[in-house]
RODO-2510 file (C-alpha; in nm, 4 decimals, decimal comma):
residues 463
     n   res          X          Y          Z
     1     m     0,0019     0,0015    -0,0082
     2     v     0,1113     0,3491    -0,0641
     3     h    -0,0016     0,5792     0,2100
     4     i     0,1132     0,9391     0,1423
     5     p     0,0746     1,2035     0,4117
     6     q    -0,0091     1,5300     0,2384
     7     r     0,2783     1,7301     0,3908
     8     q     0,5520     1,4675     0,3624
     9     g     0,6063     1,4071    -0,0119
    10     l     0,4890     1,1838    -0,2916
    11     c     0,5302     0,8264    -0,4170
    12     v     0,6229     0,8089    -0,7780
    13     l     0,4781     0,5082    -0,9546
    14     t     0,5836     0,3951    -1,3082
    15     l     0,2986     0,2120    -1,4630
    16     f     0,1866     0,0184    -1,7710
    17     a    -0,1850     0,0773    -1,8043
    18     t    -0,4526     0,0021    -2,0635
    19     a    -0,6365     0,3161    -1,9444
    20     p    -0,5026     0,6622    -1,8673
    21     l    -0,4017     0,7325    -1,5188
    22     l    -0,3850     1,0879    -1,3980
    23     g    -0,3554     1,2503    -1,0599
    24     l    -0,2992     0,9448    -0,8482
    25     v    -0,1760     1,1360    -0,5467
    26     a    -0,4532     1,3950    -0,5636
    27     a    -0,7352     1,1814    -0,7068
    28     h    -1,0071     1,3834    -0,5543
    29     p    -0,8811     1,7399    -0,4953
    30     e    -1,2238     1,8581    -0,3726
    31     e    -1,1810     1,6118    -0,0766
    32     l    -0,8452     1,7364     0,0335
    33     t    -0,9818     1,9552     0,3189
    34     q    -0,8255     2,0267     0,6529
    35     e    -0,9103     1,6685     0,7401
    36     r    -0,6221     1,5614     0,5155
    37     v    -0,7544     1,2645     0,3157
    38     q    -0,4838     0,9922     0,3286
    39     n    -0,4060     0,8312    -0,0013
    40     i    -0,3383     0,4609     0,0030
    41     a    -0,2378     0,2339    -0,2901
    42     i    -0,2714    -0,1399    -0,2948
    43     i    -0,0727    -0,3406    -0,5590
    44     g    -0,2728    -0,6506    -0,6338
    45     a    -0,6224    -0,7495    -0,5735
    46     g    -0,5775    -1,1053    -0,4611
    47     a    -0,6829    -1,2386    -0,1157
    48     a    -0,4449    -1,0043     0,0743
    49     g    -0,5066    -0,6900    -0,1379
    50     s    -0,8803    -0,7245    -0,1460
    51     s    -0,8935    -0,7884     0,2298
    52     a    -0,6684    -0,5007     0,2933
    53     a    -0,8975    -0,2587     0,1003
    54     y    -1,2069    -0,3996     0,2650
    55     h    -1,0693    -0,3754     0,6233
    56     l    -0,9151    -0,0381     0,5626
    57     r    -1,2600     0,1079     0,4863
    58     r    -1,4051    -0,0595     0,8034
    59     f    -1,1201     0,0370     1,0399
    60     a    -1,0935     0,3862     0,8988
    61     e    -1,4759     0,4398     0,9466
    62     d    -1,4413     0,3148     1,3085
    63     e    -1,1689     0,5671     1,3834
    64     g    -1,3028     0,8514     1,1679
    65     v    -0,9954     0,8558     0,9487
    66     p    -1,0626     0,9878     0,5883
    67     i    -0,8870     0,7670     0,3372
    68     n    -0,8723     0,7348    -0,0405
    69     v    -0,7772     0,3861    -0,1627
    70     t    -0,6607     0,2940    -0,5104
    71     i    -0,6055    -0,0763    -0,6181
    72     f    -0,3668    -0,1641    -0,9035
    73     e    -0,4315    -0,5008    -1,0563
    74     s    -0,2517    -0,6366    -1,3544
    75     r    -0,5278    -0,8681    -1,4511
    76     g    -0,8862    -0,7920    -1,5469
    77     r    -1,0323    -0,9318    -1,2207
    78     a    -0,9971    -0,9425    -0,8480
    79     g    -0,9238    -1,2777    -0,6716
    80     g    -0,5666    -1,3633    -0,7437
    81     r    -0,5130    -1,7362    -0,7033
    82     t    -0,8946    -1,7931    -0,7065
    83     r    -0,9863    -1,8659    -1,0571
    84     t    -1,2585    -2,0746    -1,2303
    85     v    -1,2452    -2,2279    -1,5691
    86     n    -1,5509    -2,3313    -1,7673
    87     v    -1,5948    -2,6993    -1,8436
    88     y    -1,6452    -2,7457    -2,2117
    89     d    -1,6278    -2,3583    -2,2389
    90     d    -1,9773    -2,3537    -2,0800
    91     p    -2,0164    -2,0637    -1,8345
    92     l    -2,2905    -2,2615    -1,6573
    93     q    -2,0342    -2,5257    -1,5633
    94     p    -1,7510    -2,3348    -1,3866
    95     v    -1,4924    -2,5278    -1,1768
    96     e    -1,2261    -2,4040    -0,9461
    97     q    -0,8733    -2,4221    -1,0808
    98     g    -0,6939    -2,3236    -0,7632
    99     a    -0,7631    -2,2112    -0,4063
   100     s    -1,0739    -2,4500    -0,4178
   101     i    -1,1804    -2,4759    -0,0538
   102     f    -1,1812    -2,3106     0,2826
   103     v    -1,3197    -2,4213     0,6246
   104     r    -1,5439    -2,3020     0,8914
   105     v    -1,2578    -2,1857     1,1112
   106     n    -1,1455    -1,9566     0,8263
   107     t    -1,3432    -1,6768     0,9841
   108     i    -1,2465    -1,3942     0,7381
   109     l    -1,3617    -1,5925     0,4422
   110     y    -1,6721    -1,7503     0,6107
   111     d    -1,7915    -1,4153     0,7509
   112     a    -1,7496    -1,2536     0,4136
   113     v    -1,9629    -1,5266     0,2595
   114     q    -2,2323    -1,4580     0,5049
   115     e    -2,2061    -1,0840     0,4796
   116     f    -2,2218    -1,0808     0,1078
   117     g    -2,4931    -1,3503     0,0789
   118     l    -2,2974    -1,5895    -0,1286
   119     q    -2,4194    -1,9478    -0,1840
   120     l    -2,2083    -2,2477    -0,1067
   121     v    -2,1701    -2,5515    -0,3347
   122     k    -2,3818    -2,8444    -0,2345
   123     d    -2,2592    -3,2029    -0,2631
   124     d    -2,3294    -3,3857    -0,5801
   125     d    -2,5434    -3,6835    -0,4780
   126     g    -2,4523    -3,8635    -0,8008
   127     v    -2,0808    -3,8872    -0,6961
   128     e    -1,9855    -4,1602    -0,4413
   129     e    -1,7991    -3,9864    -0,1501
   130     r    -1,5222    -4,2494    -0,1118
   131     l    -1,1684    -4,2000     0,0160
   132     v    -0,9107    -4,4466    -0,1100
   133     i    -0,5397    -4,4166    -0,0244
   134     w    -0,3224    -4,6102    -0,2686
   135     d     0,0566    -4,6446    -0,2614
   136     g     0,1034    -4,7682    -0,6115
   137     e     0,0585    -5,1387    -0,5078
   138     t    -0,1980    -5,1774    -0,2452
   139     f    -0,4825    -4,9891    -0,1014
   140     r    -0,3618    -4,8602     0,2307
   141     y    -0,6914    -4,7267     0,3556
   142     e    -1,0569    -4,6977     0,2250
   143     q    -1,3395    -4,5095     0,3805
   144     n    -1,6926    -4,4627     0,2490
   145     e    -1,8384    -4,1283     0,3581
   146     g    -2,1862    -4,2976     0,3271
   147     s    -2,0940    -4,5293     0,6152
   148     s    -2,1535    -4,4613     0,9786
   149     k    -1,8912    -4,2314     1,1264
   150     w    -1,8510    -4,4768     1,4147
   151     w    -1,7791    -4,7520     1,1568
   152     n    -1,5118    -4,5265     0,9977
   153     y    -1,3636    -4,4426     1,3409
   154     a    -1,3526    -4,8138     1,4191
   155     k    -1,1598    -4,8896     1,1016
   156     l    -0,9103    -4,6089     1,1737
   157     f    -0,8550    -4,7212     1,5340
   158     w    -0,8303    -5,0947     1,4241
   159     k    -0,5596    -5,0106     1,1740
   160     y    -0,3721    -4,7445     1,3437
   161     g    -0,4474    -4,7797     1,7081
   162     m    -0,4752    -4,4562     1,9141
   163     t    -0,2578    -4,2556     1,6707
   164     p    -0,5550    -4,0884     1,4932
   165     l    -0,6780    -3,9496     1,8283
   166     k    -0,3297    -3,8291     1,9166
   167     a    -0,2979    -3,6647     1,5655
   168     k    -0,6340    -3,4943     1,6017
   169     r    -0,5201    -3,3405     1,9425
   170     l    -0,2031    -3,2331     1,7864
   171     v    -0,3902    -3,0613     1,4985
   172     d    -0,6403    -2,8934     1,7199
   173     s    -0,3683    -2,7660     1,9543
   174     t    -0,1622    -2,6237     1,6577
   175     i    -0,4597    -2,4589     1,4829
   176     g    -0,5777    -2,3267     1,8254
   177     r    -0,2523    -2,1534     1,8708
   178     f    -0,2519    -2,0073     1,5234
   179     l    -0,6091    -1,8651     1,5715
   180     e    -0,4820    -1,6488     1,8496
   181     l    -0,3193    -1,4344     1,5787
   182     y    -0,6763    -1,2988     1,5113
   183     d    -0,7173    -1,1357     1,8494
   184     e    -0,5386    -0,9096     2,1036
   185     p    -0,2794    -0,9130     2,2338
   186     h    -0,1237    -1,0678     1,9165
   187     f    -0,3288    -0,8718     1,6562
   188     p    -0,2208    -0,6580     1,4888
   189     f     0,1442    -0,7700     1,4607
   190     t     0,4263    -0,5921     1,3160
   191     s     0,6572    -0,8887     1,3052
   192     l     0,5213    -1,2254     1,1887
   193     t     0,8326    -1,3943     1,3158
   194     q     0,7925    -1,2486     1,6676
   195     a     0,4216    -1,3526     1,6608
   196     a     0,5149    -1,7066     1,5652
   197     i     0,7691    -1,7146     1,8504
   198     d     0,5170    -1,5837     2,1013
   199     l     0,2704    -1,8470     2,0001
   200     d     0,5311    -2,1345     1,9985
   201     l     0,4801    -2,1900     1,6213
   202     v     0,8129    -2,0921     1,4910
   203     k     0,9718    -2,4323     1,5775
   204     l     0,7227    -2,5968     1,3568
   205     t     0,8403    -2,4061     1,0479
   206     g     1,2045    -2,5028     1,1138
   207     i     1,1570    -2,8755     1,0704
   208     t     0,9894    -3,0963     0,8136
   209     g     0,6398    -3,2349     0,8613
   210     g     0,7891    -3,5764     0,9027
   211     q     1,0306    -3,4739     1,1706
   212     f     0,7552    -3,2798     1,3698
   213     l     0,5223    -3,5885     1,3455
   214     q     0,7957    -3,8194     1,4653
   215     e     0,8922    -3,5920     1,7547
   216     s     0,5346    -3,5705     1,8570
   217     g     0,4874    -3,9492     1,8689
   218     i     0,2652    -3,9929     1,5592
   219     g     0,3111    -4,3390     1,4119
   220     l     0,5003    -4,3789     1,0778
   221     d     0,2128    -4,5732     0,9085
   222     f    -0,0484    -4,3056     0,9911
   223     s     0,1895    -4,0253     0,8939
   224     r     0,2627    -4,1792     0,5574
   225     d    -0,0826    -4,3090     0,4741
   226     i    -0,3119    -4,0393     0,6004
   227     i    -0,1323    -3,7107     0,6790
   228     q     0,0957    -3,7390     0,3722
   229     a    -0,2038    -3,7967     0,1645
   230     a    -0,3381    -3,4720     0,2960
   231     t    -0,0311    -3,2631     0,2295
   232     r    -0,0188    -3,4034    -0,1276
   233     v    -0,3834    -3,3101    -0,2094
   234     n    -0,3477    -2,9656    -0,0454
   235     y     0,0029    -2,8688    -0,1282
   236     a     0,1238    -3,1342    -0,3809
   237     t     0,4138    -3,1921    -0,1402
   238     n     0,5440    -3,4788     0,0592
   239     l     0,6072    -3,4759     0,4357
   240     a     0,9780    -3,4529     0,3817
   241     h     0,9439    -3,1322     0,1788
   242     i     0,6871    -2,9356     0,3894
   243     h     0,7335    -2,7791     0,7353
   244     g     0,5537    -2,9020     1,0282
   245     l     0,2930    -2,6154     1,0557
   246     e     0,1595    -2,6603     0,6991
   247     a     0,1423    -3,0324     0,7599
   248     m    -0,0919    -2,9634     1,0487
   249     v    -0,2948    -2,7101     0,8316
   250     s    -0,3331    -2,9822     0,5657
   251     m    -0,5263    -3,1915     0,8242
   252     a    -0,7591    -2,9147     0,9250
   253     p    -1,0221    -2,9080     0,6453
   254     d    -1,3157    -3,0623     0,8272
   255     g    -1,6275    -2,9264     0,6732
   256     a    -1,4568    -2,7925     0,3500
   257     m    -1,6682    -2,5605     0,1495
   258     q    -1,6532    -2,3414    -0,1625
   259     v    -1,8677    -2,0616    -0,3178
   260     a    -2,1029    -2,1593    -0,5925
   261     g    -1,9664    -2,0039    -0,9117
   262     g    -1,6176    -1,9472    -0,7655
   263     n    -1,4321    -1,8352    -0,4553
   264     w    -1,3204    -1,5259    -0,6463
   265     q    -1,6597    -1,3722    -0,5540
   266     i    -1,5538    -1,3298    -0,1991
   267     f    -1,2637    -1,1048    -0,3005
   268     a    -1,4547    -0,9277    -0,5774
   269     n    -1,7227    -0,8377    -0,3213
   270     m    -1,4513    -0,7249    -0,0798
   271     v    -1,3142    -0,4802    -0,3439
   272     r    -1,6637    -0,3589    -0,4225
   273     a    -1,7394    -0,3007    -0,0501
   274     s    -1,4162    -0,1258     0,0066
   275     n    -1,5238     0,1781    -0,2121
   276     a    -1,1709     0,1840    -0,3539
   277     s    -1,0835     0,2907    -0,6969
   278     f    -1,0078    -0,0410    -0,8818
   279     l    -0,7650     0,0074    -1,1794
   280     y    -0,7666    -0,3332    -1,3463
   281     e    -0,5157    -0,4354    -1,6220
   282     t    -0,2826    -0,1963    -1,4616
   283     a     0,0522    -0,3373    -1,3769
   284     v     0,2942    -0,1622    -1,1487
   285     t     0,6440    -0,2046    -1,2997
   286     s     0,8509     0,0072    -1,0660
   287     l     0,8086     0,2075    -0,7580
   288     e     1,0062     0,5013    -0,6162
   289     l     0,9457     0,5663    -0,2440
   290     q     1,0125     0,9083    -0,0929
   291     k     1,0016     1,0188     0,2585
   292     s     0,7255     0,8499     0,4532
   293     s     0,5093     0,7037     0,1883
   294     t     0,3597     0,3680     0,2835
   295     v     0,3312     0,0817     0,0266
   296     d     0,1488    -0,2470     0,0694
   297     n     0,2643    -0,4915    -0,2020
   298     a    -0,0052    -0,7599    -0,2156
   299     a     0,1434    -0,9327    -0,5261
   300     p     0,0927    -1,2982    -0,4352
   301     k     0,2281    -1,6395    -0,5620
   302     y    -0,0144    -1,8174    -0,7860
   303     i    -0,1220    -2,1799    -0,7302
   304     l    -0,1717    -2,3944    -1,0408
   305     s    -0,3538    -2,7174    -1,0426
   306     t    -0,4455    -2,9544    -1,3166
   307     k    -0,7869    -3,0617    -1,4353
   308     a    -0,9220    -3,3223    -1,6749
   309     t    -1,2456    -3,4736    -1,7671
   310     g    -1,3310    -3,8067    -1,9252
   311     p    -1,4909    -4,1377    -1,8744
   312     r    -1,4626    -4,2991    -1,5275
   313     a    -1,2433    -4,6098    -1,4975
   314     r    -1,0192    -4,7401    -1,2191
   315     g    -0,7564    -4,9035    -1,4493
   316     d    -0,5150    -5,1779    -1,3751
   317     s    -0,4360    -5,1875    -1,0012
   318     k    -0,0752    -5,2855    -1,0894
   319     a     0,1393    -4,9723    -1,0675
   320     e     0,4150    -4,8609    -1,3087
   321     p     0,7019    -4,6730    -1,1573
   322     g     0,6210    -4,3030    -1,1448
   323     s     0,8130    -3,9996    -1,0594
   324     d     1,0393    -3,9987    -0,7510
   325     a     0,8098    -3,7534    -0,5648
   326     a     0,4924    -3,9550    -0,6195
   327     g     0,6412    -4,2937    -0,5928
   328     k     0,4861    -4,5908    -0,7745
   329     a     0,1447    -4,4403    -0,7698
   330     g     0,2727    -4,1761    -1,0208
   331     f     0,0557    -3,9001    -0,8938
   332     f    -0,0288    -3,7178    -0,5754
   333     s    -0,4100    -3,7255    -0,5847
   334     v    -0,7045    -3,7627    -0,8062
   335     s    -1,0335    -3,6274    -0,6823
   336     t    -1,3790    -3,6777    -0,8392
   337     l    -1,5301    -3,3259    -0,8237
   338     r    -1,8773    -3,3788    -0,9713
   339     r    -2,0752    -3,4977    -1,2700
   340     v    -2,0888    -3,2810    -1,5792
   341     k    -2,2912    -3,2884    -1,8982
   342     n    -2,1018    -3,3117    -2,2250
   343     p    -2,2828    -3,0678    -2,4596
   344     k    -2,1813    -3,2588    -2,7610
   345     t    -2,2654    -3,6152    -2,6657
   346     r    -2,5232    -3,5156    -2,3964
   347     q    -2,3647    -3,7856    -2,1844
   348     t    -2,2910    -3,7547    -1,8079
   349     e    -1,9246    -3,7560    -1,7406
   350     y    -1,6909    -3,6994    -1,4441
   351     l    -1,4902    -3,4053    -1,3710
   352     y    -1,1521    -3,4856    -1,1944
   353     k    -0,8831    -3,2842    -1,0460
   354     v    -0,5321    -3,4336    -1,0657
   355     f    -0,2279    -3,3300    -0,8688
   356     s     0,0875    -3,4806    -1,0146
   357     p     0,4535    -3,3942    -1,0300
   358     e     0,4509    -3,5587    -1,3641
   359     v     0,3295    -3,3695    -1,6777
   360     v    -0,0342    -3,4606    -1,7349
   361     d    -0,0222    -3,5663    -2,0939
   362     p    -0,2335    -3,8123    -2,2896
   363     d     0,0014    -4,1098    -2,1895
   364     f    -0,0327    -4,0232    -1,8190
   365     l    -0,4095    -4,0017    -1,8523
   366     s    -0,4330    -4,3325    -2,0397
   367     r    -0,2422    -4,5088    -1,7560
   368     l    -0,4567    -4,3394    -1,4959
   369     l    -0,8039    -4,3810    -1,6530
   370     g    -0,7472    -4,7273    -1,8163
   371     v    -0,8542    -4,6101    -2,1715
   372     e    -0,6751    -4,4700    -2,4557
   373     v    -0,6727    -4,0826    -2,4441
   374     p    -0,6232    -3,9156    -2,7858
   375     s    -0,2911    -3,7250    -2,8208
   376     t    -0,4751    -3,4130    -2,8996
   377     f    -0,6680    -3,4163    -2,5571
   378     t    -0,4410    -3,1994    -2,3603
   379     g    -0,2801    -2,8682    -2,4491
   380     r     0,0559    -2,7347    -2,3513
   381     g     0,0375    -2,5435    -2,0159
   382     p     0,2339    -2,2569    -1,8960
   383     t     0,5992    -2,3134    -1,8040
   384     t     0,7340    -2,2215    -1,4553
   385     d     1,0599    -2,2231    -1,2904
   386     d     1,0969    -2,4505    -0,9847
   387     e     1,2455    -2,2552    -0,7115
   388     p     1,2720    -2,3708    -0,3406
   389     i     1,0820    -2,1602    -0,0991
   390     s     1,2160    -2,0388     0,2315
   391     w     1,1799    -2,2743     0,5282
   392     y     1,1084    -1,9531     0,7288
   393     h     0,8814    -1,6708     0,6563
   394     p     1,0692    -1,3928     0,5137
   395     t     1,0211    -1,0133     0,5856
   396     c     0,6420    -0,9706     0,5691
   397     l     0,6059    -0,6038     0,6544
   398     t     0,8202    -0,3130     0,7575
   399     r     0,7087     0,0179     0,9314
   400     n     0,9361     0,2197     0,7015
   401     g     0,6582     0,2738     0,4526
   402     l     0,6545    -0,0716     0,2857
   403     y     0,4038    -0,3420     0,3759
   404     y     0,4720    -0,6749     0,2011
   405     t     0,1832    -0,9183     0,2597
   406     s     0,3113    -1,2296     0,0737
   407     g     0,5724    -1,2921     0,3395
   408     i     0,3168    -1,5036     0,5110
   409     e     0,3118    -1,7555     0,2153
   410     s     0,6108    -1,9641     0,3492
   411     f     0,4471    -1,9538     0,6929
   412     i     0,1148    -2,0939     0,5833
   413     s    -0,0176    -2,0502     0,2287
   414     t    -0,3980    -2,0293     0,2171
   415     m    -0,6574    -1,7819     0,1061
   416     e    -0,7473    -1,7115     0,4649
   417     t    -0,3938    -1,6489     0,5811
   418     s    -0,3410    -1,4024     0,2942
   419     a    -0,6662    -1,2364     0,3872
   420     l    -0,5474    -1,2199     0,7443
   421     m    -0,2284    -1,0472     0,6499
   422     g    -0,4194    -0,7966     0,4548
   423     k    -0,6498    -0,7263     0,7490
   424     n    -0,3412    -0,6966     0,9821
   425     v    -0,1776    -0,4450     0,7536
   426     a    -0,4937    -0,2433     0,7368
   427     k    -0,5232    -0,2277     1,1073
   428     l    -0,1572    -0,1151     1,1397
   429     i    -0,1983     0,1704     0,8870
   430     v    -0,5224     0,2950     1,0462
   431     n    -0,3734     0,2800     1,3994
   432     e    -0,0837     0,4901     1,2632
   433     l    -0,3125     0,7383     1,1022
   434     a    -0,5230     0,7623     1,4156
   435     g    -0,2258     0,8057     1,6344
   436     k    -0,2597     0,4674     1,8035
   437     d     0,0861     0,3331     1,7486
   438     e     0,1208     0,2851     2,1170
   439     a    -0,1878     0,0814     2,1280
   440     l    -0,0754    -0,1819     1,8824
   441     g    -0,1322    -0,5395     1,9782
   442     g     0,1346    -0,7834     2,0897
   443     s     0,4297    -0,9343     1,8926
   444     q     0,5772    -0,5859     1,8474
   445     k     0,9321    -0,6649     1,9511
   446     g     1,1947    -0,6591     1,7012
   447     s     1,2535    -0,4541     1,3861
   448     s     1,1748    -0,5458     1,0211
   449     e     1,5196    -0,6965     1,0010
   450     d     1,4238    -0,9502     1,2724
   451     d     1,1778    -1,1097     1,0168
   452     a     1,4524    -1,1638     0,7571
   453     s     1,5445    -1,5189     0,8838
   454     s     1,7909    -1,7564     0,7346
   455     s     1,6899    -1,9605     0,4350
   456     s     1,7675    -2,3109     0,3617
   457     p     1,6784    -2,5276     0,0538
   458     g     1,2979    -2,5811     0,0731
   459     p     1,0599    -2,8155    -0,1045
   460     q     1,0959    -2,8667    -0,4879
   461     d     0,7305    -2,9540    -0,5188
   462     e     0,5945    -2,6124    -0,4333
   463     l     0,2382    -2,5666    -0,5842
***
């Protein structure tokens, strides 16, 4: 965000825009009264940027601080990683491509859904809700969601003893500590690192998920079969290449939900409710900061997942060797999302989501589905560079005028945590404008340099 106090200089932005941009600093001269309207710029309208704009308006109204917010978004829409694609190019059949679900404890997202009156997706009764964990040779565990929960519990305890109960308590304890970030004395925080230290979470980000589970007394079979299955479907990453905190987050999605028509609507509504000026297809290419301007760079990482449709088949249970990351199974997860109608054949087909370290090409799909898939079935996707992420959260924000929200990504990467960081920065800025620096919440010790922690090679399977 760029907050420019009227008497303390300007922030010069070099922009590439499809529409003319004039008078950014003094967008509304008639409003620049003795109240000194504070100009704030947000770079990026993803989860963090949209949340920041929305909460800036709410906090500023509570404190009686006049603000003027401008959002710069390089794409033609809000929502960032949340994106739907249309099955068969049919706008009546949208499907989430990334950031597909959130859960009830994600209070920022859930409360926004309630406030904006958005509808949630209902389960497709025509799709059998069945969980199967396969290691490429044998089915390690099976669970039918139509069965009694007590029967499913009995199967878990019969196979894994008391480990599932111990793992649930570990997840609940970890998530409970994280949720303290939402309230005083930890909110708002100027140092994410210090907040993590205060909540005894930082040690979880310094070891792998496998190490944390072993130290916590979680059995190897349960960790490999159940918890690693969750990290694969949520982050396309094995326990050896994800830190302990995100391993716990992967086990949290009880009551997973999504917005009918796309989760992007949460953030589009946040932008609309913020009353901010929204400059879409306007990319910020450089930024010059002068004096005490304040910038919130909400440019996030994007999450890409793979989708495919086709006839349903289980294929041969005998596995062929796959990639090193996926083992003999050759893929991380395959989820049956729902039934869809093929507009050409009028037949009912099944929509799948595939997570795989392998390129999803026709040969891959033929092996997976047990039928021959034409060579023209898949197209060439975008190329990306694989770079290891930090094992520790880098500098997430600095009080010297620059607020960087994406620092939370290597701490926990979800829509909710990005929205939390946007809300946190909004509160810090409004507190500063209202002269409430001394009233900031906990986790204020340490400077921005304290957030810049050491890096070590991280997971190669980052999604």
